[in-house]
C-alpha positions in Angstrom: 0.0 0.0 0.0 1.2 3.5 -0.7 1.8 6.0 2.0 -0.7 8.5 3.3 -1.1 12.2 2.6 -1.4 14.7 5.4 -5.1 15.0 4.8 -5.5 11.2 4.9 -3.7 11.1 8.3 -5.8 13.9 9.8 -9.0 12.4 8.5 -8.3 8.9 9.8 -7.3 10.1 13.2 -10.6 11.9 13.6 -12.9 9.4 12.0 -15.7 8.2 14.3 -17.8 6.3 11.9 -17.7 5.6 8.1 -21.1 5.1 6.6 -22.1 3.0 3.6 -23.4 6.0 1.7 -19.9 7.5 1.7 -20.6 10.0 4.4 -18.7 9.9 7.7 -18.8 11.2 11.2 -15.7 13.0 12.3 -14.7 14.4 15.7 -14.1 18.1 16.0 -11.3 19.3 18.3 -11.9 23.1 18.2 -14.8 25.3 17.1 -14.2 29.0 16.7 -17.3 31.2 16.9 -18.1 34.8 15.8 -21.2 36.9 15.8 -22.5 36.4 12.3 -23.2 32.6 12.0 -23.8 31.7 15.6 -27.1 33.3 16.8 -29.3 30.7 15.1 -27.1 27.9 16.4 -27.4 29.0 20.0 -31.2 29.5 19.5 -31.3 25.9 18.3 -29.7 24.7 21.4 -32.2 26.6 23.5 -35.2 25.2 21.6 -33.9 21.7 22.0 -32.9 22.1 25.6 -29.3 21.1 24.9 -26.0 22.3 26.3 -22.6 22.3 24.5 -20.9 18.9 24.6 -17.4 20.2 25.5 -17.2 23.8 26.6 -13.4 24.0 26.4 -13.5 23.1 22.7 -15.0 26.4 21.8 -13.7 30.0 21.6 -15.6 33.0 20.5 -14.4 36.3 19.0 -16.5 39.1 17.5 -14.9 40.5 14.3 -17.1 41.0 11.3 -19.3 43.8 12.8 -16.9 45.5 15.2 -16.0 49.1 14.4 -12.3 49.9 13.8 -12.4 53.6 14.8 -11.0 54.1 18.3 -13.7 56.7 19.2 -16.6 54.3 18.4 -14.8 51.3 20.0 -14.2 53.2 23.3 -17.8 52.7 24.2 -17.6 48.9 23.9 -20.7 47.2 22.5 -22.9 50.1 23.5 -20.8 52.5 21.4 -21.4 50.7 18.1 -23.3 53.1 16.0 -25.0 50.8 13.6 -27.9 49.1 15.3 -27.7 45.8 13.4 -23.9 45.5 14.1 -24.5 46.4 17.8 -27.2 43.7 18.1 -25.1 41.0 16.5 -22.1 41.7 18.8 -24.3 42.0 21.9 -26.1 38.7 21.0 -22.7 36.9 20.9 -21.9 38.3 24.3 -25.2 37.2 25.7 -25.0 33.7 24.2 -21.5 33.1 25.4 -22.5 34.2 28.9 -25.7 32.0 28.9 -23.8 28.9 27.6 -20.5 29.6 29.5 -18.5 29.8 26.3 -15.1 31.5 26.6 -15.2 34.8 24.6 -12.5 37.3 23.7 -14.9 40.2 23.6 -14.7 43.7 22.1 -13.3 45.1 25.3 -10.5 42.5 25.5 -7.1 43.7 24.3 -6.6 40.4 22.5 -9.7 40.8 20.3 -9.4 40.7 16.6 -10.2 38.6 13.5 -11.0 35.1 14.5 -8.6 33.5 12.0 -5.8 35.7 13.4 -6.6 35.2 17.0 -7.0 31.4 16.9 -3.5 30.6 15.8 -2.0 33.5 17.8 -3.5 32.3 21.1 -2.6 28.6 20.3 -6.3 27.7 20.2 -5.4 26.2 16.8 -2.8 23.4 17.1 -1.2 20.9 14.7 -3.3 17.8 14.2 -6.6 19.4 15.2 -9.8 19.4 13.3 -10.9 23.1 13.4 -14.3 24.5 12.3 -15.9 27.9 12.2 -19.0 29.4 10.6 -16.7 31.1 8.1 -15.3 29.8 4.8 -11.8 31.2 5.5 -11.4 28.8 8.4 -9.0 27.1 5.9 -6.4 29.5 7.2 -5.8 27.3 10.3 -4.6 24.4 8.0 -1.3 26.2 7.8 -0.5 24.6 11.2 -1.0 21.1 9.9 -4.6 21.0 10.9 -7.8 19.9 9.1 -9.7 23.2 9.1 -12.7 24.2 7.2 -15.8 26.5 7.3 -19.3 25.2 8.2 -22.8 26.5 8.0 -25.0 27.7 10.9 -26.8 24.3 11.4 -23.4 22.7 11.6 -22.3 25.2 14.2 -25.2 24.0 16.3 -24.4 20.4 15.6 -20.7 20.8 16.6 -21.7 22.6 19.8 -24.2 19.9 20.7 -22.2 16.8 19.7 -18.6 17.7 19.0 -18.9 15.8 15.7 -20.0 16.6 12.2 -21.1 14.5 9.2 -18.6 15.0 6.3 -17.5 13.4 3.1 -13.9 12.7 2.4 -12.3 14.7 -0.4 -9.7 14.0 -2.9 -6.0 15.1 -2.5 -4.5 18.0 -4.5 -0.8 18.9 -4.1 0.2 22.4 -5.1 4.0 22.3 -5.2 5.9 25.6 -5.6 9.6 25.0 -6.0 12.5 27.3 -6.6 12.7 30.7 -4.9 10.6 33.8 -4.8 12.2 37.1 -6.0 12.3 40.3 -4.0 8.9 41.9 -3.5 7.0 38.7 -4.2 5.0 37.4 -1.3 2.7 34.5 -0.2 -0.3 36.6 -1.4 1.2 36.7 -4.9 1.8 33.0 -4.9 -1.8 32.4 -3.8 -3.1 34.6 -6.6 -0.8 33.0 -9.1 -2.1 29.5 -8.1 -5.7 30.7 -8.5 -4.8 32.2 -11.9 -3.3 28.9 -12.9 -6.1 26.5 -11.8 -9.1 28.9 -11.6 -11.7 29.3 -8.9 -13.1 25.8 -9.5 -9.7 24.1 -9.8 -9.7 22.9 -6.2 -13.4 21.9 -6.1 -13.7 18.5 -4.4 -10.1 18.6 -3.1 -8.2 19.2 0.0 -5.2 21.2 -1.0 -1.7 20.6 0.5 0.8 23.3 -0.2 4.3 22.1 -0.5 7.6 22.6 -2.3 10.7 24.7 -1.6 8.9 28.0 -1.6 6.2 27.0 0.9 8.8 25.3 3.2 10.7 28.6 3.3 7.6 30.6 4.2 6.9 31.9 7.6 3.7 30.8 9.4 2.2 34.1 8.4 2.8 33.4 4.7 1.5 29.9 5.0 -1.7 31.2 6.6 -2.2 33.5 3.7 -1.8 30.6 1.3 -4.2 28.4 3.2 -6.6 31.3 3.6 -7.0 31.6 -0.1 -7.4 27.9 -0.9 -11.2 28.7 -0.7 -10.8 31.1 -3.6 -9.2 28.3 -5.6 -12.4 26.3 -5.1 -11.2 24.0 -2.3 -12.7 23.8 1.1 -9.5 23.5 3.0 -5.7 24.0 2.6 -2.9 22.7 4.7 0.9 22.7 5.2 3.0 20.0 6.7 4.3 20.5 10.3 8.0 21.3 10.5 10.3 23.3 12.8 8.8 26.6 11.6 5.4 25.3 12.8 6.7 24.1 16.2 8.6 27.3 16.8 5.4 29.3 16.1 3.2 27.3 18.4 5.6 26.9 21.3 4.7 29.2 24.2 1.3 30.2 22.9 -1.3 30.6 25.7 -3.4 27.6 24.7 -0.4 25.4 23.7 0.6 22.4 25.9 3.6 22.9 28.2 6.2 20.7 30.0 5.9 17.0 29.4 2.7 17.5 27.4 4.6 19.7 25.0 7.2 17.0 24.4 4.5 14.4 23.8 2.7 16.7 21.4 5.8 17.4 19.4 6.5 13.7 19.1 3.0 13.2 17.7 3.0 16.3 15.5 6.3 15.3 13.7 4.3 12.7 11.7 1.9 15.4 10.3 3.3 15.4 6.8 2.6 13.4 3.7 4.6 10.2 3.4 7.2 10.2 0.7 5.3 7.5 -1.3 1.9 9.2 -0.8 -0.2 9.4 -4.0 -2.1 12.6 -4.8 -5.2 12.6 -7.1 -3.8 15.7 -8.7 -0.5 17.7 -8.6 -0.1 21.3 -9.7 3.5 22.7 -10.0 4.7 26.3 -10.2 8.2 27.8 -10.1 8.7 30.6 -7.5 11.0 32.6 -9.8 8.3 32.8 -12.5 5.9 34.5 -10.1 5.6 38.3 -10.3 3.5 40.6 -8.0 -0.1 40.0 -8.9 -3.2 42.3 -9.3 -6.8 41.2 -9.9 -8.6 43.2 -12.5 -12.1 41.6 -12.5 -14.8 40.3 -10.3 -13.4 36.9 -9.5 -10.0 36.0 -7.9 -9.1 34.0 -11.1 -9.2 37.3 -13.0 -5.7 38.1 -12.1 -2.5 39.2 -13.9 1.1 40.1 -13.1 1.5 43.8 -12.5 3.1 44.2 -15.9 0.0 42.6 -17.6 -2.5 43.9 -20.1 -6.3 43.5 -19.6 -7.8 40.8 -21.8 -9.9 41.5 -24.9 -13.2 39.7 -24.9 -13.4 39.9 -28.7 -10.3 37.8 -29.0 -11.8 34.9 -27.0 -13.4 31.9 -28.7 -15.1 30.6 -25.5 -18.6 32.2 -25.2 -18.8 31.8 -21.4 -15.4 33.3 -20.8 -16.0 36.1 -23.3 -19.3 37.0 -21.6 -17.8 36.9 -18.1 -14.9 39.1 -19.2 -17.2 41.6 -20.8 -19.3 41.8 -17.7 -16.3 42.1 -15.4 -14.7 44.9 -17.4 -18.0 46.8 -17.5 -18.6 46.5 -13.7 -15.0 47.4 -13.0 -15.1 50.4 -15.3 -12.0 49.2 -17.2 -11.2 48.7 -20.9 -9.7 45.8 -22.8 -6.0 46.3 -23.6 -5.6 48.6 -20.6 -2.3 48.2 -18.6 -2.6 47.1 -15.0 -0.4 50.0 -14.1 -3.0 52.4 -15.5 -5.5 51.5 -12.9 -5.9 54.1 -10.2 -7.3 53.1 -6.8 -9.4 55.5 -4.9 -8.9 53.8 -1.6 -6.3 51.4 -0.1 -7.1 48.7 2.5 -4.4 46.8 4.3 -6.0 44.2 6.6 -8.3 41.1 6.7 -7.8 37.5 7.8 -5.6 37.2 4.7 -3.0 39.9 5.3 -3.2 41.7 8.7 -0.5 40.0 10.7 2.7 41.6 11.8 4.7 40.4 8.8 2.1 42.0 6.5 2.3 45.3 8.3 6.1 45.3 8.3 6.1 44.7 4.5 3.6 47.6 3.9 5.5 49.9 6.3 8.8 49.2 4.6 7.3 50.6 1.3 5.7 53.8 2.7 8.4 54.7 5.2 9.6 58.2 4.5 6.9 58.7 1.8 3.5 60.3 1.6 0.4 58.7 -0.1 -0.7 60.3 -3.3 -3.2 63.1 -3.2 -5.6 61.1 -5.4 -6.0 58.5 -2.7 -9.2 59.3 -0.7 -8.4 57.0 2.2 -5.8 54.4 3.1 -6.7 52.1 6.0 -4.3 49.9 7.9 -6.2 47.5 10.2 -4.2 45.1 12.4 -5.7 41.6 12.7 -5.7 41.6 16.5 -4.9 43.5 19.6 -1.7 41.6 19.9 -0.6 42.5 16.4 -1.5 46.1 17.0 0.5 46.2 20.2 3.6 44.7 18.5 3.3 47.0 15.5 3.2 50.0 17.8 6.2 48.8 19.8 8.1 48.6 16.5 6.9 52.1 15.5 4.9 50.9 12.4 1.9 52.9 13.4 3.9 56.1 13.2 5.2 55.2 9.8 1.7 54.8 8.5 0.4 57.9 10.2 3.3 60.0 8.9 2.5 58.8 5.4 -1.1 60.0 5.7 -2.6 56.6 6.3 -5.2 55.7 9.0 -4.2 53.4 11.8 -7.2 51.5 13.1 -8.4 49.1 15.8 -8.6 45.3 15.0 -11.5 43.8 13.0 -12.6 42.6 9.6 -13.0 46.2 8.5 -13.3 46.8 4.7 -12.8 43.2 3.7 -16.6 43.0 3.5 -19.5 45.4 3.8 -20.7 44.4 7.2 -19.4 47.3 9.2 -18.7 51.0 8.9 -15.7 50.6 6.6 -17.1 50.5 3.0 -16.3 51.4 -0.5 -18.6 53.9 -2.3 -20.2 52.9 -5.7 -17.7 53.1 -8.5 -14.7 53.4 -6.2 -11.6 51.2 -6.9 -9.7 49.7 -3.9 -6.3 48.2 -3.7 -7.1 45.6 -1.1 -5.2 42.9 0.7 -8.3 40.9 1.4 -9.3 37.7 -0.3 -12.4 38.4 -2.5 -13.2 40.8 -5.3 -16.8 39.9 -6.0 -19.3 42.6 -7.0 -20.2 44.6 -4.0 -18.0 42.7 -1.6 -16.5 45.8 -0.1 -19.6 48.0 -0.6 -22.4 48.4 -3.1 -20.9 49.1 -6.5 -17.3 48.9 -5.1 -14.5 47.7 -7.3 -11.9 45.5 -5.6 -8.3 44.7 -6.7 -6.6 42.0 -4.7 -2.9 42.6 -4.0 -0.2 41.9 -1.4 0.4 44.4 1.5 3.5 45.7 -0.3 1.7 46.2 -3.5 -1.2 48.0 -1.8 1.3 50.3 0.0 3.0 51.0 -3.3 -0.3 51.9 -5.0 -1.0 54.2 -2.1 2.2 56.1 -2.7 2.1 56.2 -6.5 -1.7 56.7 -6.9 -1.8 53.8 -9.3 -0.7 50.2 -9.4 3.1 49.9 -9.8 5.5 47.1 -9.5 6.7 47.3 -5.9 10.0 45.9 -7.0 10.6 49.3 -8.8 10.7 50.9 -5.3 
C-alpha cells in the first residue's frame, strides 16, 4: 500500500464512523465562533434544551461587525453606532454568557479577527480538526490542521455533539519549488495559483501546499496561502508540520507545556505526507516565475502580473469566458487592452484575515516609510488583525510610519474586507485591497476591488496607481 497524505492522516485520526453512503462522522477538536453565523445555532440549542458537549473546545471572538475607529470602540458594544452590528455583537456576548463559552470580547485587548486570534492564542494546534462558521477557516490548516468552514446548522451540531457529518475529499498537491524574487509574497503565490487553476480548480479537493517556496515561508505566509485555498475552489488548505510550525506554536497561551509539549511534538512530527503518498492531482509552479499579482475583475481568477494587459473579450473563442470578461470589465469600469499599471485606486485597504499579521504590516510599512500617499487616494486604512498584532506593531513604530505617510491606523477587526461594518467602498470606487475576495459589492455596493499583497497595496497608495513594488 502507498503512504498516506497529510489529509488522509488527519481524516483517519478523527474518523468516528464511516457510513455505507460514503458520508462519515468525524470528531471536532476546536470550534471558533463569531457573531454572524452563531445566533441561530445558540437558539437551536435553547429550543432543543441542549448544552454544548465540550465547553473548552469552543472559543468566541467578535470580528465582522466590530467598528475599527477608536472613538466608536471606546464605548464597547454600547458604542457601536450601527444598530444591526451592535445587536449582533451584543447577541454573541449574551450567548457566550448564557452557555458559558469563553469569549475574547470587544473590550479584550486580544480581540481581533477570529482567524488571526485562533493561531495567535494557540487555540489552533497541529493535528486538530478546526471548524468555524466562516469559509476562511481554511487559514488554520497552515499549522498542519484539518480546518474548514461550516454552516449555521453545523455550528449548532458541533456545539451539541462535538462531531460533524462530512464526506472525504480528494487530494491535491500544489507544489511551488524554486525561490521567490524580492517583492514577491505569499499573497502573490496564492493569486498565481488561482490564476493557474481557476476558482473551480480545487473543487472537491483538500489542497496541500508544498515545495521549496512553501517550506521557506513563515507561518504568516503559510496562513495567507491556506486562507485563499477557498478562492481556488477547495474547502481546505494545509501545510505539513515542520520546525517553523513548532517554533510558532511553542509558548502560545493555549499550547501544551512541559511533558505534554514534548509528547505533542512527538505526535506532530508525523503530520506530513509520506514520501510515497499518491495525490489525485498535482499542480506545479516555479517561484522565480511568479511576479507581483493584481486582480482586475470580479473573480479571484481574473488576475494578472503587475506588468500585464487586460484581456480583450473579442479575441476569446469561449462564449462563457467572453461574456464573463465583458461583464467584469463593465462592472470594474475598465477597458480591454488597458495596462494594470494604468488602474488608479481611490482607496487602499491593508488588513483582513488574509493579510493583517505583523509580517504583513512590516512589509507595507517598509514601502511607505519616508513617503506620503498620493493626493488622489481618498483613504488608506491599515487595520491590524488583532490587539496583539496592534501592540507589537506600535512597539516597532509601524503605526507612526503609516500615520506619517497619511494613512489611518485603526483598531482590529474585519473592516473593509466585507461590507458588514462602517468601513465600506462607495459605488464606483476602486480599492487596492489585501483581502481575499473581489466579488461585485464585496466591499460595498458598486465597489471595485483589486486584490494585491500588502507591499503592492502600499506601493499603489504612494504612487496613486498600481506599480511594481520591485521598482521601489
